[in-house]
N, C-alpha and C positions, 0 to 999 in steps of 0.2 A: 673428463673434468666436469662436464655438465651433469653426468650421473651423480658424482659426489655432491654437487650443489643440491640436486633434487633430494638425495637421501638425507642430507643435513637439514633441509627444509622440513621434511616430513617428521624427522626425529625431534626437531625443535618444537613443532606443533604438538606432537604427542606429549612431550614433557610439560608444555604450557598447559595443556588440558588436564594433565594429572595434577599439577599444582593447584590449578583453579578448582578442580573437583574437591580436593582436600580442604582448601580454604573455604569453599562454599558450605561444606558440611559443618564447619564451625560457625560461619556467618549466619546460617539459618537459625541459630539459637539466640541471635542478637535481638534486643528489644527495639521497639519503634524509636525510642529516644536515641539509642546507640546508632541505629541506621541513619537517622536524620542528622546526627552530628557528623557522621562520615560524609554524607552527601553534601552537606553545606561546606565542609572543608574542601572537598574536591571542586565544587562550583566556584568557591572564592579563589582558590589557587589558579584554576584555569582562566578565570576572568582577568586576574592580574597579569597573566601571560598572553592575553589575547593578541596584542600587537606583535610580540616577538614570534609567536607561532604563525601569525599571518605572513610576516616577512619570510620566515623559513619555508612556508608553503609555496609562496611565489618564486622564491629562489630555486627551489628544487623542481617544481613542475613547469615553471614558465607560464603558468596560467593565472589569470585574474588580476586583481588590484589589491594592494596591501591594505589600504584604508577600508575597502569593502570586506575583505576577508576578516579584518579585525571586528567589524560589525557582526559578521556571522558567528565568530567565536564568542562574542559577547551574548548574542542571542542564545547560543547553545549552552552557555554556562549560566549567566545571571537569569535570563528570561525563562529558560527551561526549569531552573531551580525554583523560581517563583511560582511556576505553574504546578509543581509537584510537591512542594514543601509541606503542605497541609494534608496531602493524600494519606489515608491509612493503608498500609501495605503489610502490616504485621499482626498476627493473631486475629481477634474479633474485629472486623472492619465495619460491620453493620448489624443492627438489630431491628427487626420489624415486630413490634410488640403486638400489633393487631393480628398478624398472621402467624405469630410465634415461630419465626424463622431467624436463625442466627447465621451470619455469613463469616467464614474464617478464611483468611488468605494464606496461601502457601506458594513458594516460588517454583519456577521450572527447574532450575539447577544451574547448569553451565550454558551460557549463550554464545553462539558464534556470531561475531560482528564483522560484516564485510564492508570495507570502506572504499569509496570511490576516489579517483584522482582529482575530481572537480572540487570537492569540499572535504579535503583530507583531515584537517584538524578539527573543524567544527563538528563533523559527523562523528568523529572518534569521541569527542567530549560528550556530545549528546547521548550516544549509545551507552557510554560508560555510566553517566548519571542515572538514566532510567533503569539500567540493569541493577545498579547498587541500591537504588530506592526500593526495588522490588525483591531485594535479598538474593539476587542472582550473581554468579560470577560471570565474567566475560573474557573470551579469548578473541583477539582481533587479527584479521588478515588484512593488512594494508594493500593498497594498489602498488604494484612494483615500481611505478613512477613516483610514488609519494611516500616511500618507506621512512625516510629520516624524519620528516615533519610529523607524520602520524605517530611513530614510535615516541617522539619527543613529547607529544601531547599526552600520550598514555603514561609515560614516565612521570610527568607532572601530576597527573591524576592519581597514579599509584602511590607516589610519595605522600601526597596529601591524605589519601585514604588510610595508609598505614600509620601516619602520625596521629590520626584521629581515632585509632584503635582497630582498624580493619586487619584481618589476617593477611599475612604475606601471600602473594600469588593470586589474590582475588581478581586482579586485572592482569591478563596475560596478552602476549602478542607474538607475532612471527616476524623476524627481521630478514628472513630470506623467503619471501612469499613467491609461490608459483601457482598456476592455475590448478595443477594436480594436487598441491598441498591444500589449497582452499577447498577443493571438492572433498578431499579426505577429511578435512576439519568438519565440514558440514555433515559427513556421514559417520563421524566418530561416535562410538557407542555411548560415550559419556557426555556428548553434547545433546541438549534437550530442546533447544529452540534456535532458530536462525533469524537474524536481522540482516537482510540482504539489500544493499544499495549498490547498483552498478549496471552494467549492460544487460541486455535482454537474455543473452546466453547464460550469464551468471545467475540471474533471477530464476530462469527455468531450471537450472541445476539445483538451486535451493529447493524449489518445489518438488523436484524429483528425488530428493535425498531420503525421503521416507520420514523426515522429521517435520514437526510444526514449523512454519516459516512465514515471516512477514516480508514480502517482496513488493517492489513498486514498479510500475510501468513507465514508459516514456511520457513526456509532457509536451506534445506538439500544440501549445496553447494559442488559440486564436483570441484576438481582442477586437471587439466590435465597438466602433465609435458611432453611436446612434445620433440621429439628426438633432435631438434636443440636448445633446451633451454640451458642457462648457468646453469648447474645443481647446482653448489655450491651456486650461488646467489639465485636461485629459492628455494632451500631447506631451506636456512636460512630465507627467507621471509615467507615461508609457516609455519615453526615452530614458528617464532615470532608472526605471525598472529593467529595461532591456540591456542597458549598459552596466548595470550593477554587477560587479566582479566579472566584467566582460561576458555576461550571459551564461555563466556556468551553473546557475540554478535551474533545475528541470521545470520549475513553475514559471520561468520567464516567458513573456509573450514571444511568439514565433512568427506571427503574421497579423497585420492590421487589416481589418475589414471596415471600410468607411462608407457611410451613406453618401450617395452621389450629391445630395444637396449641400453637403459641407466639405466636399473633397478639396476644393481649391483652398479653402481656409486651413484645412488640415495639412496640406502639403506646405503651405507657407509657414505654419507653426513648426512643422518638422524641420524645415530648413533653418528656422530661427533657433532651434535647439540642437543644431550641429549635425543634422542628417545630410548625407550626400546621395543624390539620386543618380543611379547609373544609367549611361546610355546603352544602346543595344549591344555594342561591341564589348563594353565593360561587363555587361550582364552575362554575356556568353562566356567570357574569360573566367568570371567568378563562379559560374555554374560548374565549370570543370574543376575548380578548386574545392568547392563545397562538397561535391560528390563525384570523384573520379570514377567510382564504380556506382552506377545508377542505383539509387535506393539506399545507399550507405553513406553515412556522414564521414567526411575525412577527419580523423582525430587530430590532425596537425593544426586545424583551425580552432579547436575547442579552447575557449578562454583567452584567445589571442586578441590583440588590439586591432583596430581598423587599419592602422598603418602597416602592421605586419601582414595582415590578410591581403591588402591591396598589393603589397609588394610581391606576395606569393602569386597573385593573379596577373601581375605584369602591367599595372597601371598606377598612375599617381593620383593622390587625393589631396585636397586642401588641408593645411595645418588646422588642428582643432576639430577634425571630423570625428564625431562620436558614433555615427551609425552609417551603414551602407544599405541603401534601399533600392529595390527594383520593383516596378509595377508588374503584376502577374495576373493572368486570367485562367491558368491551368492548375490542376491539382493531380498529383500522382507521383509514384516512385521515380518516374523518369523526368520529374520537374524538381530540380534541386532546391529551388527557393520555397517549395511547399513542404519540405520535410523539416523535422526538428533540427535547429541549428544552434548549438550551444556556443554562440558567438554573437557579436554585435552586428548581425545581418538580419534584415527584415524583407518580407514580401508585402506588397500593398495591393489589396483586392478592393474593387469597387462594387457596391451593391445598390441597385435601383429601388429596393424596397426591403422592409423588415424580413419578408419571406425569403427573398434572395440571400440576404445576409445570413439567415438561419441555415439555409442550404449550404452555403460556402463554409460556414463554421463547422457544421456536422461532417462535411467531406474532409476537412482538414483534420478533425479529431479521428475520423475513421482511418485516416492514413497512418496514424501512429500516436494518438494521444487520448484514446477513449478512456474515460474513467478518471483522468487526472484533473485538469482545471480549465476554466474558461473565464475570460475577463470581459467586462462591459462598462462603458462610460455612457451614462444617460441620466436624464432627470425624470423620465417617465417610468413610474413604478409598475405600470401594466406591462411594459416591455421587459422589465427585470423579472417579473413573475413568469411571463411567457418563456423566456430563455431559461429561467431557473428550472422550470418543469421539463422543458424539451431537450436541453443539452445533455448528452450522455457523459456527464462528468460528476465528480464528487465534491468539487468546490466551484462556486461562482463568485468571483471577486468583482465587487461593484465600486466604481469610482476610487480605485486605489491601485497601488503597484502590485501587480500579480506575483512577481518573483518572490518578494519578501512578505507580501500579504498572505499568500497561501501557507507560508511557514509560520504565520502568527505574529509577525513583527508590526504590521499596521492594521491588523484586524483582531477580532475576538476569538479567532481560531487558536487551538492549542499549539504552542510553540513546538516545532518538530522539524527534523530533517529527513523523516521517513513518512511520505505522504501516500496513504493507501488509495488504490484506484477502484476498489469494490469489484462487483461482478462485471461492470463495464470493461474493466481492464484485466480481468482474470485474477484479482486479488481477493483474499479472505475478508478484508475490511476496507471501508471507504474512509476510515478515520485518519486523523493525524496521529501517528503512533506515539505513545507515551508510556509512563510507568505502569498504568493500570492494564495495559495489554500484556504485560510480562508477569502477571500473577494468575494463579488458578484460584478458584473460590470453591470451598466445600460448604455445604449447607446443613445445619442441624434443624430439623423440622419436627415440631410437636404436633400431636393430634389436636385439632380444633373443632371437629364435628364428629358426631356419632353416625354410624351407618348400620342399619339393620340388614343383616345378610339372611335372606329367606331360606328355609329348609327346602329340600327337593320336593316338588309337587307330587301328590299321590297319583296324579294323572300322567306323570312322567314315565311312560312305559319304556321297557327295555326294547330296543328296536329288534333285536334278534328274536325275542319272544313274540313280538308282533308279527314278524315275518313268519314264524312257525305256525301261529294261529291261522294266518291267511292261507298258508299252504294246506293246513288240515281242512279248512272249509272248502278249498278248491277240489280236494280229493272227494269229499262228500257230495259236492254238486255234480261232479263228473259221474259218480255212481248213480245219482238220481236221474241224470239225463239219459243214461244207458237204459235204466229201467223204464223210463217214460217212452223211449224209442221202441223198446220191445213190446210195450203194451199200447202202442199208439192207436191201434185199431179199435181198442175197446177200453178207453180211458174212463175211469169212474171219477167224477169230481171229488168225491170223499177221499178216494185214495190219494189223489194229488195233494189235497189239503193236509192229509196226515203226513205225507212225505215232506212237504215244506215245513210243517211244524216240527218234524223230527230234525231237519237241518238246522233250524233256528235254535232248538234246544241244545243240540250238540255244539253249535258255535258259542252259545252262552256259557257252556261248561269249560271252554278253552282257558 
C-alpha cells in the first residue's frame, strides 16, 4: 500500500512538472505589462485570503497563532508585491549608455519550491509571486504536515493568475508529498532552479541535486542588550518578536545576552512582559523536552504555546505566561537551551563586558546560526559598528524585532521568506531572496575603445631554430678545443686568433 502511495506521488510530480514546463514556454513570451498584471492579481487575491489561510494553517499543523500567521500572509502578498512591482524582469532591463552595455533578462524556467511546515501558506505565496514576476513556472512540494493549507494557498494563487491571463499549469503542486518525491522533483531534468526552505538535510539535498539552488541555514539568533539600551523598549520588542507565531520564524531571537549592569532591570521587564523564569528542577525537565536526543530539536515543541510545552515537561506555569526562560552559562550541543528553539523558550546569558558578550554571541552562532542574523539593542553607534563588522551573519537587526525585521516587516530589508546566509552559512548569497534572484541576465556589449594589436617582433626567434644554432656553435667549439689540445705545446697566438675568428664567422652565418 505504501509503495502505491509513493508511485502516485512521483507520477503526480512528473505530471505537474510537465504542465508547468509547457505553460512556462508560453509565459516566456509575455510582456512586462502582462506579467505585472498577473502578479498583482495573485498578490491581491492572496492578501484577501490572508486570515482564512492563517486559520487553515494553524488547524492543520497545530503550530503558531492565527493572528500572526495572518500578518505573515499579508507580508508575503502585499509587501512582497510592493517590493517587486516596479522591477523590470522582461526584455531589456537596463542600458548603460556610457559603457554601451545593454542588459536583457531571461527566466530560469521551472522552479522547484520546497515549503516548510512552520510557514506553509506565507512561503507558498511568496515563492509563487517572485517566480511569476521573473516569468518562471513553479512546482511546489509542501511539507507532509501542511499539505492542505499549502495547496489551498497555491490554488488561490493559480486561479487568480489564470483569470489574469496566465497559462494553465504555470503553478503546480504535489498533494501526496514524500521525501523521495521531493528529491526527485529537485533532480528532474525539466527543473532549472530550486528554492529550498526546510531542515538541514533537505537544504543539503537541494545543493547536491546538480541544479542551481537557493537554500537557507538555521537561525540560532542571539540578541544582545547592551548597557546603553532602553531596557523597557528593548525587552518589549524582544518578547513580542520571540512570541510572534510562537517562535516559528527562523530569524526569531533564540538567546538573550544581557550586560551585567542592566541584568536586574532586564529580568524585571521580562517578567512584566509575561516571562516565566524556570527553577533548576523545571529547567532540567524542559531540557529533556527541548532535546530528547542531544543536539537535536524536538519537533513536537515547534510553534507550540508555553502552556502546551510546560505540560509536556510536567510542570505548571501561571496563566498568561508568554515565555519560558532559564538562565544559562554553557553553550554546546549537549546544552538544549543553547540550540535553536522554534518555540517561545529563551536562554538568558550574562556578560560582564562587550568583549564577553561578543564571545558568547559568536559561540551561539557557531553552534548553529552562522550567516543568518544577529540582533542588538543599544544607543551606542560604536557598539553597533563593532558588532556589525565582527558578527559572522548576513543581517544585524538594531533596536527592532528580529523575527519580522529580518524578513523586512519593520526594517528597510527586502520583504522575503527566504533569507540567504552567505558563505558564513554555506549559501550562495547573503541576500533576502526576491524576484531579481530568479532571472538570468544576458549582456549586449559594443566596442568603446580601440586597441592596436602589434605584429610579431622581428626579434621573436623561433625557439627550435635558436636551439639548433646553439647546438652548431657547440660542435664548432668542441672541434676547436680538440685542435688546441693537440697543439698545446706549440701554440701560435695568430693561429688561436684565426680559430676564434672562424668560430665567430660561422656562428654569425647560422
